C-alpha positions in Angstrom: 0.0 0.0 0.0 1.7 3.2 -1.2 0.1 6.3 0.3 1.7 8.6 -2.3 -0.7 7.1 -4.9 -3.8 8.0 -2.9 -5.6 11.3 -2.6 -7.9 12.7 0.0 -11.6 12.1 -0.9 -13.0 14.6 1.6 -14.8 17.3 -0.5 -14.2 19.9 2.2 -10.4 19.4 2.3 -8.2 22.0 0.6 -5.9 19.2 -0.6 -8.7 16.9 -2.1 -7.8 15.1 -5.3 -4.1 16.0 -5.1 -1.7 13.1 -5.6 2.0 13.1 -4.4 1.6 16.2 -2.2 2.9 14.3 0.9 -0.4 14.9 2.9 -1.4 11.2 2.8 0.1 8.8 5.4 -0.7 5.2 6.4 -3.3 5.0 9.2 -3.8 1.3 9.4 -1.8 -1.2 7.4 -4.1 -4.1 8.4 -7.4 -2.4 7.5 -5.8 -0.6 4.5 -6.7 2.9 5.6 -4.9 6.1 5.0 -5.1 9.5 6.7 -4.9 13.0 5.3 -2.7 15.3 7.4 -4.4 18.4 6.0 -8.0 17.7 7.2 -7.2 14.8 9.7 -9.8 12.5 8.1 -9.1 8.8 7.5 -10.4 6.8 4.5 -10.1 3.4 2.9 -8.0 2.9 -0.1 -11.0 1.5 -1.9 -13.0 4.7 -1.4 -14.3 5.9 -4.8 -14.1 2.5 -6.4 -16.5 -0.3 -7.1 -14.7 -2.3 -4.3 -15.7 0.0 -1.5 -18.0 -1.7 1.0 -17.5 -5.2 -0.3 -17.4 -7.6 2.7 -16.2 -10.6 0.8 -12.7 -11.3 -0.6 -12.0 -8.7 -3.3 -10.6 -11.4 -5.6 -14.0 -13.2 -5.5 -15.7 -9.9 -6.3 -13.5 -9.2 -9.3 -14.0 -12.8 -10.6 -17.8 -12.7 -10.2 -18.0 -9.3 -12.0 -15.8 -10.6 -14.8 -18.0 -13.6 -15.3 -21.1 -11.4 -15.3 -19.6 -9.1 -17.9 -19.0 -12.0 -20.2 -22.4 -13.6 -19.9 -22.1 -16.2 -17.2 -25.6 -16.9 -15.7 -26.2 -15.7 -12.2 -27.4 -19.1 -11.1 -24.1 -20.7 -12.2 -22.2 -18.1 -10.2 -24.4 -18.7 -7.1 -23.8 -22.5 -7.3 -20.0 -22.2 -8.0 -19.1 -19.6 -5.3 -21.8 -20.3 -2.7 -23.1 -16.8 -2.8 -26.7 -15.4 -2.4 -28.7 -14.5 -5.5 -29.3 -11.0 -4.3 -25.6 -10.5 -3.4 -24.5 -11.3 -7.0 -27.1 -8.9 -8.4 -26.1 -6.2 -6.0 -22.5 -6.6 -7.1 -23.6 -6.3 -10.7 -25.5 -3.1 -10.0 -22.6 -1.6 -8.0 -20.0 -2.5 -10.7 -22.3 -1.1 -13.4 -22.8 2.2 -11.7 -19.0 2.6 -11.3 -18.4 1.6 -14.9 -20.9 4.3 -16.0 -18.9 6.9 -14.1 -15.7 5.7 -15.6 -17.2 5.7 -19.1 -18.5 9.2 -18.8 -15.2 10.5 -17.3 -13.1 9.3 -20.2 -15.6 10.3 -22.9 -15.6 13.8 -21.5 -11.8 14.2 -21.6 -11.8 15.3 -25.2 -14.1 15.4 -28.2 -13.9 12.5 -30.7 -13.8 12.8 -34.5 -16.6 10.2 -34.8 -16.7 10.1 -38.7 -19.4 7.5 -38.7 -21.9 6.6 -36.0 -24.4 3.8 -36.1 -27.4 3.5 -33.8 -30.0 0.9 -33.2 -32.5 -0.2 -30.4 -33.2 -3.6 -28.8 -36.4 -4.9 -27.3 -35.8 -6.2 -23.8 -38.2 -8.5 -21.9 -39.1 -7.7 -18.4 -41.4 -9.2 -15.7 -43.9 -6.3 -16.3 -43.7 -6.1 -20.1 -41.0 -4.8 -22.3 -38.5 -1.9 -22.4 -36.3 -0.6 -25.1 -32.5 -0.2 -25.1 -31.0 2.2 -27.7 -27.2 2.2 -28.3 -24.6 3.8 -30.6 -21.2 2.8 -31.8 -18.3 4.6 -33.5 -17.6 2.5 -36.7 -13.9 3.2 -37.2 -12.7 2.3 -33.6 -15.7 0.0 -32.7 -16.1 2.2 -29.6 -19.4 1.9 -27.7 -20.6 5.4 -27.3 -23.4 4.8 -24.8 -27.0 3.8 -24.4 -30.4 4.7 -23.1 -33.2 2.6 -21.6 -36.9 3.6 -21.7 -40.2 1.9 -21.4 -41.3 3.2 -24.8 -39.7 3.4 -28.2 -40.4 7.0 -28.5 -38.7 10.4 -29.2 -37.5 10.7 -25.6 -35.4 7.5 -25.9 -33.8 8.5 -29.2 -33.2 12.1 -28.0 -31.3 10.8 -25.0 -29.1 8.7 -27.2 -28.5 11.4 -29.7 -27.6 13.8 -26.8 -24.9 11.4 -25.6 -23.4 11.1 -29.1 -23.5 14.9 -29.5 -21.8 15.4 -26.1 -18.8 13.3 -27.2 -18.5 14.6 -30.8 -16.3 17.2 -32.3 -17.7 19.6 -34.8 -16.4 17.6 -37.8 -18.0 15.9 -40.8 -20.0 13.0 -39.5 -22.2 10.2 -40.9 -25.1 8.8 -38.9 -26.5 5.5 -40.0 -29.8 4.3 -38.5 -32.6 2.0 -39.4 -36.1 2.9 -40.7 -37.4 4.5 -37.5 -38.3 8.0 -38.5 -37.6 9.4 -35.0 -33.8 9.0 -35.5 -33.7 11.6 -38.2 -35.4 14.4 -36.3 -33.6 13.6 -33.0 -30.1 13.7 -34.6 -31.0 16.8 -36.6 -31.9 18.6 -33.3 -28.8 17.2 -31.5 -26.1 18.4 -33.9 -26.8 22.1 -33.4 -24.7 24.7 -31.4 -26.0 27.8 -29.7 -24.6 31.1 -30.7 -25.4 34.3 -28.8 -24.8 37.4 -30.8 -24.6 41.0 -29.8 -28.3 41.2 -29.3 -29.9 39.9 -26.1 -32.4 37.1 -25.8 -32.3 33.5 -26.5 -29.2 32.3 -28.5 -29.8 31.0 -32.0 -29.1 27.3 -32.8 -26.8 26.8 -35.8 -26.9 23.4 -37.6 -23.5 21.7 -38.0 -22.2 21.6 -41.5 -21.4 18.3 -43.3 -23.7 16.1 -41.2 -25.1 13.3 -43.2 -27.9 11.0 -42.1 -28.6 7.7 -43.9 -31.2 5.0 -43.3 -31.1 1.2 -43.9 -34.7 0.0 -44.2 -35.3 -3.7 -44.1 -38.7 -5.2 -45.2 -39.9 -8.8 -45.2 -42.3 -9.5 -48.0 -43.5 -13.1 -48.5 -40.5 -14.5 -46.7 -38.0 -12.5 -48.8 -35.8 -9.8 -47.3 -35.5 -6.5 -49.2 -33.0 -3.8 -48.1 -33.5 -0.1 -49.1 -30.6 2.3 -48.5 -31.5 6.0 -48.7 -29.7 9.3 -47.9 -32.0 11.5 -45.8 -29.5 14.4 -45.3 -26.3 15.3 -47.0 -24.9 14.6 -50.5 -23.7 11.3 -51.9 -20.1 12.5 -52.2 -20.0 13.3 -48.5 -21.4 9.9 -47.6 -19.0 8.0 -49.8 -16.0 10.0 -48.3 -17.0 9.3 -44.7 -17.6 5.6 -45.5 -14.1 5.3 -46.9 -12.6 7.2 -44.0 -14.4 5.1 -41.3 -14.6 1.6 -42.7 -12.3 1.6 -45.7 -14.9 0.5 -48.3 -18.4 -0.7 -48.6 -21.9 0.8 -48.9 -24.4 2.3 -46.5 -24.9 -0.3 -43.7 -25.7 -0.8 -40.0 -23.6 -3.9 -39.6 -21.3 -2.5 -36.9 -24.1 -1.8 -34.5 -25.8 -5.1 -35.3 -22.7 -7.0 -34.4 -22.5 -5.0 -31.2 -26.1 -5.9 -30.4 -25.1 -9.6 -30.8 -22.3 -9.0 -28.3 -24.7 -7.5 -25.8 -27.2 -10.3 -26.3 -24.5 -12.8 -25.6 -23.5 -11.1 -22.3 -27.0 -10.0 -21.0 -29.4 -12.9 -20.7 -32.5 -10.7 -20.8 -31.6 -9.5 -24.3 -31.9 -13.0 -25.8 -34.8 -13.2 -28.2 -36.1 -16.6 -27.2 -34.8 -17.0 -23.7 -36.5 -17.5 -20.4 -34.5 -14.8 -18.5 -36.3 -11.6 -17.8 -35.1 -8.2 -16.6 -36.4 -7.4 -13.1 -35.7 -3.7 -12.9 -34.8 -1.0 -15.3 -31.9 0.2 -13.1 -30.4 -3.3 -13.0 -30.7 -3.5 -16.8 -29.0 -0.1 -17.2 -26.2 -1.1 -14.8 -25.7 -4.3 -16.7 -25.5 -2.4 -20.0 -22.8 -0.1 -18.7 -20.9 -3.0 -17.2 -20.8 -4.9 -20.5 -20.1 -1.7 -22.4 -17.2 -0.6 -20.3 -15.6 -4.0 -20.2 -16.0 -4.1 -24.0 -14.4 -0.7 -24.5 -11.5 -1.0 -22.0 -10.8 -4.7 -21.4 -11.7 -6.7 -24.5 -9.2 -6.6 -27.5 -10.9 -6.5 -30.9 -9.4 -8.6 -33.7 -10.1 -6.0 -36.4 -8.2 -3.3 -34.4 -4.9 -5.1 -33.9 -1.8 -3.7 -35.6 1.0 -5.7 -37.2 4.7 -5.3 -36.2 6.9 -6.9 -38.9 10.0 -8.7 -37.5 13.0 -10.3 -39.2 12.6 -13.6 -41.1 9.1 -12.7 -42.2 7.7 -12.9 -38.7 4.7 -10.7 -37.6 3.8 -9.8 -34.1 0.2 -8.5 -33.6 -0.4 -5.7 -31.1 -3.8 -6.2 -29.5 -6.0 -3.1 -29.1 -9.3 -2.4 -27.4 -11.8 0.2 -28.8 -10.7 2.6 -26.1 -7.1 2.3 -27.2 -8.0 2.8 -30.8 -10.0 5.9 -30.0 -7.1 7.4 -27.9 -8.9 7.3 -24.6 -6.2 5.1 -23.0 -2.8 3.7 -23.9 -3.1 0.0 -22.8 -5.6 -2.8 -22.5 -7.1 -2.7 -19.0 -7.9 -5.7 -16.8 -11.3 -5.9 -15.1 -9.7 -5.3 -11.8 -8.1 -2.1 -13.0 -11.5 -1.0 -14.3 -13.2 -1.7 -11.0 -10.4 -0.1 -8.9 -10.1 3.1 -11.0 -10.6 6.2 -8.9 -12.3 9.2 -10.5 -10.3 12.4 -10.0 -11.9 15.1 -8.0 -12.2 18.7 -9.0 -9.9 21.2 -7.4 -10.9 22.7 -4.0 -12.6 26.1 -4.3 -12.8 28.0 -0.9 -16.3 29.2 0.0 -17.1 32.8 -0.5 -16.8 34.9 2.7 -20.0 36.7 3.6 -20.4 40.0 5.4 -17.8 42.7 5.8 -14.1 41.9 5.1 -11.9 41.7 8.2 -10.1 44.9 9.4 -6.7 43.4 8.5 -7.7 43.2 4.9 -8.9 46.8 4.9 -5.6 48.0 6.4 -3.6 46.1 3.7 -5.7 47.7 0.9 -5.4 51.2 2.4 -1.6 50.8 2.8 
């Protein structure tokens, strides 16, 4: 346990979030607790991580969460580790909430030149009916951009997803590929706008981004035969072709990347299987599971299509494995699940509270001098 790698999590401490300042000392080696000499508060080294408050062995917790992230049934984990059903589900929810914070933290670090985004929705069976899960992916790096869950497949669901994509995107040429749902077109048109407040007062005007193309892939089944219609809703064909070449090398208008991602999520979340018996109990649990699978997919799972070759002597080739987060520049190495669960989110710098009332006489004397 190295106290120099820790920072004070006390929001009222003037040294909060600072690493290597010498204010953190070991308080209890046995209980793995540290102490901040600035505020005098003690804290556990797992504070701010998914491992905080876990009473079982942390190695068991990491193993169980890893199995959940890759689709192991809860019943199998209960039988193998002798745990309670509710304990496993609470661990999944706790890990999913932490993964959501980590995902949002890294996505907010800097904007991404998305080039091509594909979006789609999945019907999820619950004990009370059905809910809808909408997700989006960056085609070039296979990066999962986020998702939204709603009881209805309406405009609010698609707007929430489009808002997430807009939050991570730079103002660059972008291609949005969706299915035949008409709500996508209006939602993404409204999302890719920037407010501009001129010299006049009042409400700022919203200016539409230039070079934003929206395409649709409409599939229809007629008499057992599948017909696919590809249409450009917004933008010119030259822009669409240029973005397709830049993001996927070659090909035509498609939604194959998000469909393969849907297959990955169906494999890892039992409630997404079309003809399965598993049902989602609560929407919050489903959302936590979505972020757990998505964060492990982004940071911990190497993708074969993203690996890079290193040519060695004697015609040998060494392949460097990369995850979608590495390909997108969010991190520089493939994470382990333990590293993901133990990642501490940095705190904002301390801002002293404003002093109310009259300033002290000493301050007035200094100003007059």
